[in-house]
N, C-alpha and C positions, 0 to 999 in steps of 0.2 A: 502832111497827112498822119496820122497816130496809129501805130501797128501793132497788132500783142501778137504773142507766141504761143501756142498749147502743147503740151507733152505732155505724154501720158504720166511717168512718174520721175524721179532724178535719184534712182541707186547704184549706177552699173555705168559702165562709159564702152558702147559697142558701136554700131554703125547708125544707131539709129541717133543718140548720142552727138553721133561725130555731124551728121545733119544740122541739128538744132545747133551745134553751134556754129555752122556755117551759115545757118541762119540768122543767126546771134549776130555776126560779123556782120552781115550787109544790113539789117537794124539795131544798129547797137543800144538803141534807149530804149526798144520794145524789151517790157515787162513778159515774164514766163511765166503763165498759168498752168499748174497741175498739181494733180492728187495727192502726191506727198511727197517728200523728199527725204533720205537718211542726209541729214546735215554732220554725221560724224565723218561718212564716206566725202561728202561734199567737201568737208575742209580739208583731209586728207588729200584727196586725191584730185581733185579741180578746187584749187585755192582763187584761183580767178575768177571764178563763175560766183565767187561770195560778193565780188563789186556787183551781181547782175539782180534785177528785185524778180526778186521770184514771190511768185504769189501762190501758197498750196492751198487747197480745199480745207474741208473742215477732218477730211478723212486725217492730214498731218498729225489732225491732237490726240489720236487711239493709239492706246498702248501696243505694243508687238504689232503695229502697222506694217510692216515687214515680213515679216511671218503669215499674217492673215491677207495680204492682199489679193493670193490668190483663191482662196475660200470663199473671200468676202465681194467678191469679183460683181455678185448679183446687185450691190450698192453700186457700180459704177453710172447706172441713169440720175442717181440722187448727187452723185460726186458735181458730174460734170454741168447738171439743170443749174448746183449751185451758182455757177460761175455767170450765169444768164446774163442778170443786170448791169454786172461791172463789165462786162466787154460790151454792151451797147452803145458804149464811149467812143468807142473805138471804129476807125475808118474802113479797118484790112485787118480781119483775124485768120493766121497761118497755123491749124491744129497741123501737131506730128503725131500722125497715128497708127497704131500695130495695136499690141491685143489687149491693152487697157479701151480703145475704142474711144481716146480725147477728141475724134471728130462729133462725139455725140453731144458736144455742147450745144447743138440743136439750135443756130440763129433764126433757122425759118426760112424759107426760102423767097427772092427778091419779086417774082414775080406770085409769090402765092396770094390768094383771096380772103384772107383768113382773117375774121375784124381781131384778133387777137394779136398780131402781128405790128411792129411800131411803122409808122411810114418810112423812118430811115433807118435803116441798119447794116452793120456792117458788110463787107465784102468776104463769105465765108471759102480760103483755100484750103485745100487737103489734101498734105503731103502723107501718102498714105504708102507706109513701110508692106504691109500686109493687110489684106483683112485677119483677125484674128485665127491662128493656125490652129486653136482649138474646139473652134466651131466648126470648121469646117473639113475635117480630117486629116490636116498637116502633122507630119510629126514636131511635135514640141519637147521642150526641153525635160519637164515633170512629167513623166508616162501614170499617170493617177488612175487610167484606166485600166492598171492590171491588177486592182484594187478591187473589191465588190462593193467596196463604199463611195471608190472614185467615180465607177461607173453610174452607181444610183444618183450622188449628188450631179452626174453630168447630167444625167435624164430629166432629174429636174426642173437645173439652173440652165441647161447650154439653148434647148426650146427657147426660152422666153429670150435669152439674151442676142442668139439669132433674128428674132423679129426686130428686138431694140436693135441690134447692129443694121439693119438693113434702113428701118424706117430713119437713123440716124444719115445712113450715107444718100439716104433721100433728100438733106436739107443742107446738105453742101450744094455751094454753088459752081465749084470747079474742082475736078483730083488732078492730081500731079503724082505719080508715085516713080521706085527708084528701078525699073526694069518691065520690061516688055513679057517675064512671067509673071510679075503681081498684072501687069494690066489684063492680061487675062484673065487674073480671079477676079479683080475689080469687074470685069464685064460680064465674068459669069454670074457671082453669088449678088453683086447689085445695078447691074443692066445701067451703068455708068458709063462716059465716056470720058478718056484717060489720054494726058499728055505724059509720057516719059519724058521724065530728067535724072540721069545718070548722078546719083552720089559723089561727093569731093571726095578724092584722092586726100591723107593727110599728110604724107609724106611728098614735095615737093620737087626736093632733092635728097639725096644723102645724106644724112651729117658728117661723114666720117669718107675717108678716101676706101673705093674699092681695093679690099686685098687680093695679091695675086691668086690665081688659080690654074691650074697643070687643063690646059683647054683638052690634052690626052685623057685628061683623066674620065673614066666610065666606073657605073658602081660597082661593075666583075672587079674591078681591078683593086678595091678597097672593102668589100665582103667582108673578110675575113681581119678587118685591121683598125684593131678597138677605136686609136685616137686619132687618126686621118680624119677631115670630114665629119660635115653632120646633114639632118635636115632637119627642117623646121616646120613648128606648127603654130600656129596664132589662134586662136578664138576659146570661147565659153566651152568649160567642160562638161560638156551636157550631152545628150545622148545621142540627138540627132548628129551633131557634128562628126559620129564617128572615129571620136580617137583611138578607141579600141583596136579598127582594121588596121590605124597606123602601127600600134605596139606590137600586135601581133607579128605583122608581116616585116617589122623590125627587127624584132628579137629572132624570130626566124633565120634571118639573111644576117643577122648582127650588124644590124647598120646601127650608127648616132643618132635618135633621135632627140631633139630639143622642142621640150613643149613649154610653151607662153599662154597663161591664163590660168581662172579657177573657173570652180561650180560645181555644181550639186553631184555632179559623176565623177568626181574627182577622188575621192575615197576609194570607191568602186575599179578606178582606174590604176591607182596606185598599188591596189593588190593586186592586178590582174601583170602590170609589170614585176612586181615581186621582188623588186632592188632588183631588176636588169643595168646592169652597167653599160646598155647602150641608151638606156632611159632616164630622159630628165627632165624632170617636171621644176619648172621655174617660176610656177606663180605669176601677181600680177606685176609685168614689166612697164617699166614708162617708157613714153616717147622714144627719147635719149638712148636706153638699152636697147630699145626694140630694134632701133637700128640699126646696132652695134650685132643683132642678131642676123638681122637681115643681110647687112652684108658678108655674115662671115660664111651663110648657109652655103649648100650643094643647091639643093631647091626647097621650092615649098608646098608642103603636101594642105589641101583642102578637099576634105570629104564629108562636107554637109549634104546633108540630102533636102532634097525640096528646099534647098537653100532661097530665100527671097530673092539677095544679088551676090552679097558679099563683096567686104572690102577687101579681105586680108589677099586676096590673090589681085589687086591691084596693086595694095602698097608693094608686094614683094617684086611684080613687076617696075615700080617704079625703083624698085632697085636693083633692074637688071636680075634678077631671079627666074629661072621658070616655075611652072605651078604644076604640081600632080595632082589633080583634079576628080572627084567622081560628076559623070557627067549626069548633072543634075540641076535643073533649076535655076537661078540668073546666072551661073558661074559659065555656063556655055553662051552668054552674050561677051563676057571680057575676057576671056581666054582660045587662043586663037590657035589650034590642035595642030602640032609639030612646028610651029613658030614660035610660039610663048610659053607652052606648057604640052602635056598630056593629059588624057583621058582614062579613065577606067570606066568600064560601061557596068558591070557588077559592081553589087557591093559585096563583096566579098575578097577573103585573103588570098586567095588563089590569080585573083585579076590583079592585086597589086604588085604582087612579087612577080609577076610576070612582068608589067609596067616598069619595075626596077630593074630587074635583069636585061631590059631593052634602052633603056633610059644614056642616052649620051648626052652628056652634059656639053660638049663640041659641037653640038647640032644648034644650041640653042645662042643667040647672039644678045648680048646685051644692050644691044643698041635696038634690035627690034622689040625687046619688054620693053623700055623706057618709053620707046615711043608709042608704044601701045596705050603705056599707063597716063599718058598725057594728056590720050584723050577723056579723061576723066578728071581733070583738073580741076580744084579751087574756084580759078579765075572762070574757066567755062561754064561750074556748076552758077556760079555770082550774074556771068552776063546772062544765062538761060532762062534762071527764077527773075530777074531784073523785067527781062524782057518778055515773061509770061502774067506776070502783075501785069503791068503797064498796060500789056494790050486790055488784059479784061479789066482795067477801071479805066480803061476810052473806052469801053463796046457800050 
């Protein structure tokens, strides 16, 4: 069986790219069709991917493609339609789709009566990370709508793309998504049935031995102790991740906070921390160093708003660490309150401070956290994906 993978674009390594990596592990000979690639990033951060057969669209040849990817999003229909004839040579196409609408390859429905469709065509399964957030009112990484020109542009382009997004969703044979949160969105906006298969956690086991932790230690005892223990955030530095909330709370309580990740909100967040000795920005962190950070932290903060799923809480629990999370989006499906973490129910500094003050590390057992993370293992993901594909091929 000839399999092809389709992915929005390749220039960063987040949850969607981890899923793509997991899919490629199942079908290592499958080419990856994508809108464009940051080839320098790929060479620097993901050298192993250079052995993949990566096929970019014509958009990849444009100068400043990275800067103009979002403003030129109205070109998405032409980008994906350019792959149409190439993809007809495959038996199965799996699209990994989020905001750039890679499901728009639009191979046509098997049961369509259109005379323009070929008699034989690939089965198209879409692993949908979320319907495009900017089209349906969800918080996005960059809030261009705060500017008048951003609102004007959105009013002109987004209605057209919403129609395209819906029509593309109707050409997909079967949908899979990463959470029940996203399933509700797909059912609401696309009117399609969908199978939930949780994405895989990247760390199967801690790479280093767990450092000793004082089980009697609670936050109250080291609020004023600069050098003792730290909390950790691991995510892109974008506005809806609410990193500023963590910075303000940790500055107020004089708690050490390490922030792994980079993004367009980095400058503002560093200005907010104003050289605080309690806040440390680490930038991009390799998996090896990230394992050290997870191993050494007291707990992981995850404050993303209406997140699609969220891999970070699973990684934290894989290392036996509790998670402090904003009760919003897909994280409600992974963290068990009181057993593997705590939720704050309001997006404000006072709620987070109160959560810190009530946090008792000894309540959370390493074994409970790791057992929960096993529910999201790579082996489980591969088994469920293979089973789903086989079922639909035989249908």
